[in-house]
Every structure is written in structure tokens, then in C-alpha cells.
N, C-alpha and C positions, 0 to 999 in steps of 0.2 A: 478167626472163627470160620473162615471159608472151608467148606468141605468140598475137596476136589472132585469127588465122585458125585455129590449132589449137584455141583455146578455143571458137570458134564451131562447130567440129565436134562439140562435146558438146550434145546437144539441150537447149534451155532448160529443159524440165521435169525432165530428169535433172540437169542442174546445180543447179537449185533444190533438188531432193531431196537431193543430195550436200551442199550448204550447210546444209540443215536438219539432216541427221545429224551434220555437224561441230558445229553449234551445240548440238545435244542431248548430244553427247559432252562439250563444254565444261561444260554445266550438270550433267550426271550425275556427273562426276569432279571437279568443282571446279578446272578447268585453263583456261588459255588457249592456243588453237591459233595457233602463230606462223607456220606454213607447211604448206600442203596441196597436193598435186599429184596428177596422173595418172601412174601409174609403169608401166604394162604396154603391151600392143600398140597401144593407142590413142595413147599418147605416142610410141611407137616408129615409128608410121605404117604399120602393116600389120594393122589390126584386121579381124576377120571381122564379118559383120552381127550375129552373136550373142556377140561377145567381152564379157567382163565389163569393168566400170569398176573399175580397180584404184587406189583412192584411198589415199595414204599421207600421214601428217602428222606433224609435230613439235610437242609441246606443252610447256608449263611450269606447274609448280604455283606458288602463292605462295611466296615466299622462306622463310617459316617451315617449310614442309613439308621443306625440305632441312636445316634446322638441327635435326635429330633424331639421337638415338644410333643408331637402327635404320634409318637411311636406306638403308643397302646392302641391307637385307631387304625393303624395300618394293617393290611391283610397279612396273616401269618401261615397261610397254607398256599400250595400250588395244586390245583386240581384240573384234570383233564376229563372230558366226557369219554365214556367207553364207547368206541366205535368198532372195536374188533376184540380179539381175545386178550389184549394187553390193558390192564387196568393200573394206571400210574398216577400216583399223587405223593406230595410231601409236606413236611412240616418245617417251619422256620426253627432254627436251633434254640431260640429263646422259648417258643412254645413247648418244644420237646423237652427241654430241661425243667420247665415248670411242671409238665405232666409227669416226668420222672420223679420229681419231688413228691407228687401225689401217688406214687406207685403205680402209674398207668400201666396195665398189663400189656397192651399193645406195643408200647415203646420197649418194655422189658423183653418181650418176645422178639422184637426186631433186632435187638442186640445180640440175640442167640440164634438167629437164622443161619442154617447151614449153607444157604445159597446167597452169596454176597456178589453184587455187581460192581460196587464202587466202595473203596474204603481208603480214606486219606492217611490211615495209619495212626491217627491221633485220637479223634473224637470218640469212636466206639471203644477203642482200647481203654481209654481213661474213664469212660462211663461204666464199662464192665468192672473195672477196678473199684469203682464206688458202689456197686450194686449191693454188696452185703450190708452196707450202711444205709442205703437209701431205700431199697425195695422192701416193702412191709409184707411179710407172709400173711398177717391177718387180712390186709387189704386184698391181696391176691386171691385168698380163699373166698372172701366175700364176692369178688368180681366173678370167679369161675363158678361159684354155686349159683349166682343169679344167672349166668349164661346156661348152665346145665338145667336148671329149673324151667326157664322160659322155653327152651327148645324142646324139652321132653313133654311139657304141658301142650305146647302148640302143635307138635308134629308126631309124637310117638305113641300116644295113648289111643291108638286105633288098630284094626286088624291089618290094615295095609298102609305102609308108611314110606316116606322118602328114605332111600338107602343112606344117603350122605348125612342125614340129620342124626343117625346114630353116632357118627363121629363128632358132631357138634355137641353131643352130650357126654360121650365117653372121654374125649380128650380133656375137657375142663375137669371132669371128676378125677381122672388120673393125675392131673396137674395139682389138684388139691391134696391127693395123697402124698405126692412128692413133697409139697410144701410142709405138710404135717410131719413127714419122716426126716426131712433134711433141713428144714427152716431156710430154704433158699429156692429161688425160681428153678423149675425143672427145665430140662431140654424140651424143645418144642417138637422133636421128631416123635411120631406116635409109636413107632417100633421100639423105642427106648423106654417111654412111659409105660407101655403095656406090660413090661417085665415086672411091674409091681404086682400084677395079678397073675402071673404065670403058674403060681401054685394052684390056681382054681382051674382044674382041667376043663370042665364043662364050659366055663366062660372063655377060656383061652381058645379052645376049639372053635367056638362060635365067632369070636373075633378074627381068627385066621380066615375062616370062610368068608366073612364079611369083607375083610381086606381084599381077598382074591376077587370078589364079585365087584367091589368098588373100582379096581383098577381097570376092569374091562367094561364097565357100565358107563352110560352117559349120565350127565349131571342130574337129570330129573328122574332117574330110575326109581321105581317103586317096588318094594318087596313085602312079603308077609312078615309081620311082626316076629321078632326072635326072643322067645320066652327066657332063655338063659341070660341074655343081655338085659332084658326089661327087668328081671329079678335083681340083677346087680344094680342097675340105675335106682330102682325104687329103694333098695336097701341103703344105698349111699345118700340119697336125698333124705331119707327118714333120719339117718344118723346126724344130719346137719340141719334139721329143720329148724332149730332154735339158734342158729349161729348168728353172732352180731360181730361187725368189724369196728367196734367202738375203740380198740386198742390200737395205738401207734407206738410200736416198740423201738423203732429205729433211732439212731443217734447221730445221723449226718446233719450238717448245718448248710445253709445257703452259701457259706463261704466256699465250700467245695465246688458247688455248682457254678458260682460266680467266677471261680478261678478257671475252670474248664472253658467257661464262655469267653473269658478275656484272652486265654491262651489261643483259642481258635481264631478270634479276630485279630490277634497280633498287635 
């Protein structure tokens, strides 16, 4: 999945520091990092000059760690406070696979990140192979719709709005369109998703302008509301206003997830 050009967009010194912190986390917690990616605006393709590096990883403890009476009570995340521009945290493999079973969109997106820092060559490859049987399009649509509604209601129904919040509404709406059209999770790169609305010349032009401004603006930049984009957002939200995610149409079993879990632990 690693995109050579996307990874090259991460400055060598920053990438070196990220890898150092991942190795330090392994040492500190006695775990092996199986997969680590960029998960935020840098992976999505619309980072600002001062955007954080949102590093997320999946890790595994030695097998004996899981063979304990109190395994359910043990901490299954590794989190570090944000002290600079690098935001780094991870999930235990057991937590990750349980959330995968629930079609957790964050995990599904991590599997498709174009910027990969660590890959053991096994975990992510096998999880991606399962994705058509595990990731529910209905649940994905419900999640993205909730995200789009919340950000639009909170930030964009004003005359002057935070520039970056447009992308926090547009990206989930386009992800919904992809799920509807192809019945599988879409790519996380915004430039790929936006091709779904390329035939809307007015909207496409407005998005192009917004992208150009985002890439040279600071994170908290405010702009005047963009009517063409607001009209599209309102139309899509209205189209989905009665949506319910009550259907679970996937046919995977826990056996597949258990097999991956056991294969990783050895």
C-alpha cells in the first residue's frame, strides 16, 4: 500500500524521528509494531504547512501476555501526549481486530493509508484481503454521514468559517458516494475521491480553489463561506436525512480474525 511519492512528502528528518519514537514505544511497552501509518490530513492530501503528523500504529504483545486471566482488564492502547507536531498512538492487535469486525472506519482507513512507516508484511496485507467480507458499507455510510452532519452543523453554517472544516465535511460525503457506487471502502486520498463529482464544473472549480488555499494556509485559517460547496453539502445531507445503518450485510466470521490473530502471535 505504501505510496513512494506520498512517503517522500514526509521530510526525511521527520520520518526518522517518527521511526525513532515507534521503536521507543516498542522498547518501553515490550511490544512489536506490526503496522504504522500517517492517518490525518497529510495522508488525505490536503495538509497545511503546520499540520500535525498523525501517526497511528497496530502492535502485538508476546503470546504469553494474552494468556492471562485478566487480559480483558489490561490496557489495549499506547498513547503519548502531543508535545510537538507529532501525534502518535496505537492500538493492540486484539482491539484493532475487534473494531475491524465492527467496521470501524478509522481502522479501515489506516489499512489504506498511502503513507506507511512500518509494515511487517503480514498483518495489514491479510486484513486488507478480508476487507470485502468484513467492512460493512452500510456502517461506513452511517459513520461518514454522522461525521459530515456534525461538522457542517457546528462549523459551516455561518458567513465566515474555518477553511479546513470544509474538508471534514466534503471528504466523508465523497466517501459515502464511493461506498454507494462501489460497495467497498474508498481510497482516503481526497484527490481520488473528488473525481466522483468532477462533472459538476462549479463545484469542481470551488474545490480546486479551496485545495490551493488549504495547502498554503495555517490550520486555523478562516474564510468566507463558499456557496457552491455549501449547496452540494446541503443537497447530500438532505438526500441521506433518513438513513439508518441497521443492516449488516457482511458474511465474515470471527474464525478469520482469530486465524490472523493467531498467525501474528506465532
